[in-house]
C-alpha positions as CSV (number, residue, x, y, z in Angstrom):
1,M,95.5,120.3,60.9
2,S,97.0,117.2,62.6
3,E,95.3,115.5,65.5
4,S,96.8,116.3,68.9
5,L,97.7,113.6,71.4
6,K,94.8,114.8,73.6
7,Q,92.4,114.7,70.7
8,R,93.6,111.2,69.8
9,R,93.1,110.1,73.4
10,D,89.6,111.5,73.5
11,R,88.7,109.6,70.2
12,L,90.2,106.3,71.3
13,L,89.4,106.3,75.1
14,G,86.4,108.5,75.2
15,S,86.0,112.2,76.0
16,G,86.1,112.8,79.7
17,A,88.6,110.1,80.6
18,P,90.4,111.6,83.6
19,L,93.6,113.6,83.2
20,F,95.6,115.6,85.7
21,Y,96.5,119.3,85.3
22,A,95.1,122.1,83.2
23,E,97.8,121.3,80.6
24,P,98.2,117.5,80.7
25,L,101.6,115.9,80.7
26,H,103.0,113.5,78.1
27,I,105.1,111.2,80.4
28,V,107.5,108.7,78.7
29,R,109.9,107.5,81.4
30,G,110.2,107.1,85.1
31,E,113.1,106.5,87.5
32,G,113.1,106.7,91.3
33,V,111.1,109.7,92.3
34,S,111.3,111.2,88.8
35,L,109.1,111.3,85.8
36,F,110.3,112.6,82.4
37,D,108.1,114.1,79.6
38,A,108.5,113.7,75.9
39,A,110.7,116.8,75.8
40,G,113.0,115.4,78.4
41,R,111.9,117.6,81.3
42,R,112.1,116.1,84.7
43,Y,109.2,116.2,87.2
44,V,109.3,115.0,90.8
45,D,106.4,112.5,91.4
46,M,104.7,113.4,94.7
47,Y,101.3,111.8,94.0
48,N,101.4,108.4,92.5
49,N,101.0,105.6,95.1
50,V,101.7,102.7,92.7
51,P,105.5,103.0,92.4
52,C,105.9,103.1,96.2
53,V,109.6,102.0,96.0
54,G,110.3,104.4,93.2
55,H,109.6,104.2,89.4
56,C,111.4,101.3,87.7
57,H,113.3,100.1,90.8
58,P,116.1,97.8,89.4
59,H,115.3,95.0,91.9
60,V,111.6,94.9,91.0
61,V,112.3,95.2,87.2
62,R,114.8,92.4,87.4
63,A,112.5,90.1,89.4
64,V,109.5,90.7,87.1
65,S,111.6,90.3,84.0
66,E,113.1,87.0,85.1
67,Q,109.7,85.6,86.1
68,A,108.1,86.7,82.9
69,A,110.8,84.9,81.0
70,T,110.3,81.8,83.0
71,L,106.6,81.2,83.7
72,N,103.3,83.0,84.2
73,V,100.1,81.0,84.4
74,H,96.8,81.1,86.2
75,N,96.5,79.9,89.8
76,R,95.1,76.4,89.3
77,Y,98.5,74.9,89.5
78,L,100.8,74.7,92.6
79,H,103.6,77.3,92.7
80,E,105.9,77.8,95.6
81,G,106.6,81.5,94.8
82,V,102.9,82.4,95.2
83,L,102.8,80.6,98.6
84,D,106.0,82.2,99.8
85,Y,104.6,85.6,99.0
86,A,101.3,84.9,100.7
87,E,103.1,83.7,103.8
88,R,105.3,86.7,103.8
89,L,102.5,89.2,103.3
90,A,100.3,87.6,106.0
91,G,103.3,87.6,108.3
92,R,103.5,91.4,108.1
93,H,100.1,91.6,109.9
94,H,99.0,91.0,113.5
95,D,98.1,87.6,114.8
96,G,94.8,86.4,113.4
97,I,95.6,87.5,109.8
98,D,96.6,84.2,108.4
99,S,95.4,83.7,104.9
100,V,95.2,85.8,101.7
101,V,93.0,86.1,98.6
102,F,94.8,87.7,95.8
103,T,93.2,89.9,93.2
104,C,94.4,92.4,90.5
105,T,92.9,95.6,91.8
106,G,91.8,97.3,95.0
107,T,88.3,97.4,93.7
108,E,88.3,93.6,93.4
109,A,89.9,93.2,96.8
110,N,87.2,95.4,98.4
111,E,84.6,93.4,96.6
112,V,86.1,90.2,98.1
113,A,86.3,91.9,101.5
114,L,82.6,92.7,101.4
115,M,81.8,89.1,100.5
116,M,84.0,87.9,103.3
117,A,82.3,90.1,105.8
118,R,78.8,89.1,104.8
119,L,79.6,85.4,104.7
120,A,81.4,85.4,108.0
121,T,78.6,87.2,109.8
122,G,75.5,86.1,107.8
123,G,74.6,89.8,107.6
124,R,74.3,92.3,104.8
125,G,74.5,95.8,106.3
126,I,77.8,97.7,105.8
127,V,78.8,101.0,107.3
128,C,81.1,103.4,105.5
129,T,81.8,107.2,105.7
130,D,80.0,109.7,103.6
131,A,83.0,110.9,101.6
132,A,84.8,107.7,100.9
133,Y,86.1,106.0,97.8
134,H,86.9,102.3,97.7
135,G,86.6,101.4,94.0
136,N,84.6,101.2,90.8
137,S,82.5,98.0,90.7
138,A,78.8,98.2,91.1
139,E,78.8,96.9,94.7
140,V,81.9,98.8,95.9
141,R,80.6,102.1,94.3
142,K,77.8,102.0,96.8
143,L,80.4,103.0,99.4
144,T,81.6,106.0,97.3
145,R,80.4,109.3,98.8
146,N,77.4,107.4,100.2
147,R,74.9,109.4,102.2
148,S,72.2,106.7,102.4
149,T,70.1,106.1,105.5
150,D,68.5,103.0,104.1
151,G,69.5,100.0,102.1
152,E,72.4,97.6,102.8
153,V,75.1,100.2,102.7
154,R,74.8,103.3,105.0
155,S,77.2,106.0,106.0
156,I,78.3,108.1,109.0
157,P,79.8,111.6,108.6
158,F,83.6,111.1,108.3
159,P,85.1,111.7,111.7
160,E,87.3,114.8,111.9
161,T,88.3,117.6,114.3
162,Y,89.1,120.5,112.0
163,R,85.5,121.7,111.5
164,H,83.7,119.8,114.2
165,Q,82.4,122.0,117.0
166,S,81.6,119.8,120.0
167,N,83.8,119.2,123.0
168,D,83.6,115.4,122.4
169,P,84.2,114.7,118.7
170,A,84.9,111.0,119.2
171,G,81.7,110.6,121.2
172,F,79.7,112.5,118.6
173,Y,80.8,110.2,115.7
174,L,80.5,107.1,117.8
175,E,76.9,108.1,118.5
176,R,76.3,108.4,114.7
177,L,77.8,104.9,114.3
178,R,75.4,103.6,117.0
179,E,72.5,105.2,115.2
180,V,73.4,103.6,111.8
181,I,73.8,100.1,113.4
182,G,70.5,100.6,115.2
183,G,68.9,101.5,112.0
184,F,69.9,98.3,110.4
185,E,68.3,96.4,113.3
186,R,65.1,98.4,113.1
187,D,64.8,97.8,109.4
188,G,65.5,94.1,109.6
189,V,68.8,94.3,107.8
190,P,71.3,91.9,109.6
191,F,74.6,93.8,110.3
192,A,77.8,92.7,108.6
193,G,80.4,95.3,109.5
194,M,82.2,98.5,108.8
195,L,84.6,99.3,105.9
196,L,86.9,102.3,105.9
197,C,90.4,103.6,105.2
198,P,92.2,103.8,108.5
199,L,93.6,107.3,107.6
200,L,90.4,108.4,105.7
201,A,92.6,109.2,102.7
202,N,89.9,110.2,100.2
203,E,88.1,112.2,102.9
204,G,91.1,114.4,103.0
205,L,93.4,112.9,105.7
206,P,91.4,114.6,108.5
207,K,92.7,114.5,112.1
208,I,90.6,111.7,113.4
209,P,89.3,112.2,117.0
210,D,91.5,110.4,119.5
211,G,90.2,107.0,120.4
212,F,87.5,106.9,117.7
213,M,88.9,104.0,115.7
214,P,89.5,101.6,118.6
215,A,86.1,102.5,120.1
216,A,84.3,102.1,116.7
217,T,85.9,98.7,116.3
218,D,84.6,97.6,119.6
219,L,81.1,98.9,118.8
220,V,81.0,97.0,115.5
221,R,82.1,93.8,117.0
222,E,79.6,94.1,119.9
223,A,76.9,94.4,117.3
224,G,78.1,91.2,115.6
225,G,80.0,92.8,112.7
226,V,83.5,92.7,111.4
227,V,85.9,95.6,110.7
228,V,87.5,95.9,107.2
229,A,90.5,98.2,106.8
230,D,91.0,99.4,103.3
231,E,94.8,99.9,103.3
232,V,95.1,100.5,99.5
233,Q,96.3,104.0,100.2
234,A,97.3,103.9,103.8
235,G,99.3,100.7,103.9
236,L,102.7,99.4,103.0
237,C,104.7,101.9,105.1
238,R,103.0,104.9,103.6
239,A,102.2,106.3,107.1
240,G,105.6,105.4,108.6
241,R,104.2,102.1,109.9
242,W,103.5,99.0,107.9
243,W,99.7,99.6,108.1
244,G,97.5,102.6,108.7
245,H,95.5,100.7,111.3
246,E,98.6,100.4,113.4
247,V,99.0,104.2,113.3
248,M,95.3,104.6,114.4
249,G,95.5,101.9,117.1
250,F,93.0,99.2,116.1
251,R,93.1,95.7,114.7
252,P,90.8,94.9,111.7
253,D,89.3,91.5,111.0
254,I,89.9,91.9,107.2
255,V,92.7,93.9,105.5
256,V,92.4,95.1,101.9
257,M,95.7,96.0,100.1
258,G,96.2,97.2,96.6
259,K,98.0,99.8,94.5
260,P,101.6,99.7,95.8
261,L,101.9,96.0,96.4
262,G,103.2,95.3,92.9
263,A,104.9,98.6,92.0
264,G,103.0,98.6,88.7
265,V,102.2,95.0,88.2
266,P,98.4,94.7,89.0
267,L,98.3,93.1,92.4
268,A,95.9,93.5,95.3
269,A,94.7,91.3,98.2
270,A,92.2,90.8,101.0
271,A,93.7,89.1,104.1
272,A,91.9,87.7,107.1
273,S,91.8,84.8,109.5
274,R,91.9,81.2,108.1
275,N,88.3,80.7,109.2
276,I,87.0,83.8,107.4
277,V,89.0,83.0,104.2
278,D,87.9,79.3,104.3
279,T,84.2,80.4,104.8
280,F,84.6,82.8,101.8
281,R,86.1,80.0,99.6
282,R,83.3,77.6,100.4
283,G,80.6,80.2,99.8
284,T,81.8,81.7,96.5
285,R,84.2,79.3,94.7
286,Y,86.0,82.6,93.8
287,F,88.5,82.4,90.9
288,N,90.5,85.2,89.3
289,T,92.4,84.3,86.2
290,F,95.3,86.8,86.6
291,A,95.5,86.7,90.4
292,S,97.8,84.5,92.5
293,S,100.1,84.3,89.5
294,P,103.9,83.7,89.6
295,L,104.4,87.1,88.1
296,Q,102.3,88.8,90.8
297,A,104.3,87.0,93.4
298,A,107.6,87.9,91.9
299,A,106.7,91.6,91.9
300,G,105.2,91.5,95.4
301,N,108.2,89.7,96.9
302,A,110.6,92.2,95.2
303,V,108.6,95.2,96.6
304,L,108.8,93.7,100.1
305,D,112.6,93.1,99.6
306,V,113.1,96.8,98.8
307,I,111.0,98.1,101.6
308,E,112.8,95.9,104.1
309,N,116.4,96.3,102.7
310,E,116.2,100.0,102.3
311,D,114.3,100.6,105.6
312,L,111.6,102.6,103.8
313,C,109.2,102.6,106.8
314,T,111.7,104.6,108.8
315,N,112.4,106.9,105.8
316,A,108.7,107.6,105.3
317,G,108.4,108.5,109.0
318,K,111.4,110.8,109.1
319,V,111.0,112.6,105.8
320,G,107.3,113.0,106.2
321,A,107.9,114.6,109.6
322,E,110.3,117.1,108.0
323,I,107.7,118.0,105.3
324,R,105.0,118.6,107.9
325,R,107.4,120.6,110.1
326,R,108.3,123.0,107.2
327,L,104.7,123.3,106.1
328,L,103.7,124.2,109.7
329,E,106.4,126.9,109.7
330,L,104.8,128.4,106.5
331,Q,101.3,128.2,107.8
332,P,101.3,131.4,109.9
333,R,102.4,133.4,106.8
334,A,99.7,131.8,104.5
335,E,96.1,132.3,105.7
336,A,94.9,129.9,102.9
337,M,96.7,127.0,104.6
338,G,93.9,126.2,107.1
339,D,95.3,123.0,108.4
340,V,98.4,120.8,107.9
341,R,98.1,117.1,108.7
342,G,99.1,113.6,107.8
343,H,101.2,110.6,108.7
344,G,104.5,109.6,107.2
345,L,104.8,110.4,103.5
346,F,101.1,111.1,103.2
347,V,100.5,114.8,103.9
348,G,97.4,117.0,103.4
349,V,97.1,120.8,103.5
350,E,93.5,122.1,103.8
351,W,93.1,125.1,101.5
352,V,90.6,127.7,102.7
353,S,89.4,131.1,101.5
354,D,88.7,132.2,105.1
355,R,90.8,130.7,107.9
356,D,88.3,131.6,110.6
357,A,85.3,130.3,108.8
358,K,87.3,127.4,107.4
359,T,85.7,127.9,104.0
360,P,86.9,125.2,101.6
361,D,88.8,126.7,98.6
362,R,89.0,124.0,95.9
363,D,90.0,126.6,93.2
364,G,92.8,127.8,95.3
365,A,94.1,124.3,95.9
366,V,93.9,123.6,92.1
367,R,95.9,126.7,91.4
368,V,98.7,125.6,93.7
369,V,98.7,122.1,92.2
370,N,99.1,123.5,88.7
371,A,101.7,126.0,89.7
372,M,103.8,123.3,91.4
373,K,103.5,121.2,88.2
374,D,105.0,124.1,86.3
375,K,107.9,124.1,88.7
376,G,108.4,120.4,88.2
377,F,106.6,118.9,91.3
378,L,103.5,116.7,90.8
379,I,101.0,116.9,93.6
380,G,97.2,116.6,93.6
381,N,94.0,117.8,95.3
382,A,91.5,115.6,97.2
383,G,89.2,115.5,100.1
384,A,85.4,115.8,100.6
385,F,85.5,119.3,99.1
386,G,88.4,118.8,96.7
387,N,90.4,121.5,98.6
388,V,93.1,119.4,100.3
389,V,96.5,119.6,98.7
390,K,97.6,116.0,98.6
391,I,101.3,115.2,98.9
392,R,102.2,111.5,98.5
393,P,105.7,110.8,97.1
394,P,107.3,107.4,96.7
395,L,108.7,105.9,99.9
396,V,112.3,106.5,98.6
397,F,111.7,110.3,98.8
398,S,114.8,111.8,100.5
399,H,115.4,114.7,102.7
400,Q,117.1,116.4,99.7
401,D,113.9,115.8,97.6
402,A,111.8,117.2,100.4
403,A,113.9,120.4,100.8
404,A,113.7,121.1,97.0
405,F,109.9,120.6,97.1
406,L,109.4,122.8,100.1
407,D,111.6,125.6,98.7
408,A,109.5,125.5,95.5
409,F,106.2,125.4,97.5
410,E,107.3,128.5,99.5
411,E,108.2,130.2,96.3
412,T,104.8,129.3,94.7
413,L,103.0,130.8,97.7
414,G,104.7,134.1,97.0
415,E,104.1,134.0,93.3
416,L,100.4,133.3,93.8
417,D,100.2,136.0,96.5
418,V,98.9,133.5,99.0
419,R,98.4,135.2,102.3
């Protein structure tokens, strides 16, 4: 009996290497919002955040190919293209974000951001939420689903309004933040700051209490800390604005960017004030062989070109609003759709087994995800309970694409007898 592709993968990459879907896909080609399997079947990609301007966008492919054919070296030489990209990327942020440290992954960028925060403040204590994900390194993993009440990394419950019961949810979560900051002081751990995704993407895109983010930012700064926004998932027009923190109404001191920056070329960054970055440089002598490369810059500049020239921020806002509108129309007919939320082309549907009790239904969400795959639409499930249907298509996703998806989604609800 010949070895299957899955068996070969397990042998070469290790059993348990993550795969999507009950029946994994063998994808061989991508174009725009489409992926094609080995048999030629088309799937609409509504999950992958890396090809934010669409798979194999001609402008990005051309820019990367031309640069690869010209030069790609480490960053201990001067190169105008790298500086042009750094200037352009920093310029997309608010005043006070002046300088950039490039890395290859979001994990590395969050690691750099933690070092920046600690060197800038002289502190060590970091606050995160209790259902976050920020990367895979030993230090950054301390922020992943952290429920610690001691040590240098401590968490607060992720702020949300769907299950929260009090009349003042923002006040409740701000008090939890005060308690954690106070705990650092009591335990003699100097406070460095707070790191979170502005939209709380891995927490399930909850509806964050009004005013929480700006007030939390003020609290952190009053305690001598800095605020780090992990924009790896929320940024680059995903939410209909350039950055998720703009949507949530606060200004971070350090901004982490990743996945979509290079549209497939490994590219990530941590951006901050000149003073914070200079302090980091003096304190670490940080060097990354493959970061700040001409190839990275070519990819990054090309991605910005496409977003600007095709007005993809506007598209994300308009098409995302249409998706949420149609889902909200379906919600009264499907009790399992406990909540519909999101911003721009980042939408979450909370799947529940009991709408009144708001009981998370991960198995139900997974059934929907697999059924939609069978219809040719690739979505995922996420959230603190794994029960949030996660919809995150490329920024080039059109109204026609949305209509086709929503028709298939409505059909799937009927076929699965979702009520």
